[in-house]
C-alpha positions in Angstrom: 10.4 -8.6 -60.1 7.5 -8.4 -57.7 4.8 -11.0 -58.1 1.2 -10.1 -58.3 -0.3 -12.3 -55.6 -3.9 -12.1 -54.6 -4.2 -11.3 -50.9 -7.1 -13.0 -49.3 -9.1 -11.4 -46.5 -8.4 -13.2 -43.3 -11.3 -15.2 -42.1 -12.2 -15.0 -38.4 -11.2 -18.1 -36.5 -14.3 -20.1 -35.6 -12.7 -21.1 -32.3 -13.1 -17.6 -30.9 -16.6 -17.0 -32.3 -18.1 -17.1 -28.7 -15.8 -14.2 -27.6 -17.1 -11.8 -30.3 -19.8 -10.4 -28.0 -17.3 -9.4 -25.4 -15.1 -7.4 -27.8 -15.2 -3.6 -27.7 -17.8 -1.9 -29.6 -16.7 0.4 -32.4 -15.8 3.9 -31.1 -15.6 2.7 -27.5 -12.4 3.0 -25.6 -10.8 -0.1 -24.2 -10.8 1.2 -20.6 -13.4 4.0 -20.4 -12.9 4.9 -16.7 -9.2 4.2 -16.7 -6.8 4.7 -13.9 -7.9 7.4 -11.4 -5.7 10.6 -11.7 -2.9 10.6 -9.2 -3.3 7.0 -8.1 0.1 6.1 -9.4 1.8 8.8 -7.3 -0.1 8.2 -4.0 2.0 7.2 -1.1 0.4 5.5 1.9 -0.1 8.0 4.7 1.4 5.5 7.2 4.5 4.9 5.0 5.1 8.7 4.7 4.8 9.2 8.5 7.1 6.3 9.2 9.8 7.7 6.9 9.5 11.1 8.4 9.9 9.7 12.0 13.0 7.7 10.9 14.5 11.0 9.5 13.7 12.9 12.6 15.2 10.3 15.0 18.3 9.4 12.9 21.6 10.8 14.3 23.1 10.9 10.8 20.4 13.2 9.3 21.5 16.9 9.1 19.7 19.3 11.4 18.1 21.2 8.6 16.6 18.1 7.2 15.3 17.0 10.6 13.6 20.3 11.0 12.0 20.1 7.5 10.9 16.5 8.3 9.3 17.6 11.6 7.5 20.4 9.8 6.2 18.0 7.1 5.2 15.5 9.8 3.1 18.1 11.6 1.5 19.2 8.3 0.5 15.7 7.5 -0.8 15.1 11.0 -2.9 18.2 11.0 -4.0 17.7 7.5 -2.8 20.8 5.7 
């Protein structure tokens, strides 16, 4: 049998009273500007160039992949 208990409203902790003014206002997002689009997927230009150079100079890389890496290297260098 369930008991009928009275549920009290939780009082705010007085220790954190000074932080109340820094809380988000009602209807405001927690991070209004957020993470810039595409920033998670950005690769450093230098890192990309180094990887392509390694692919081009490696003897174990297939010729077709070396050619594609060289094309991509040129496109990055020119800025296409």
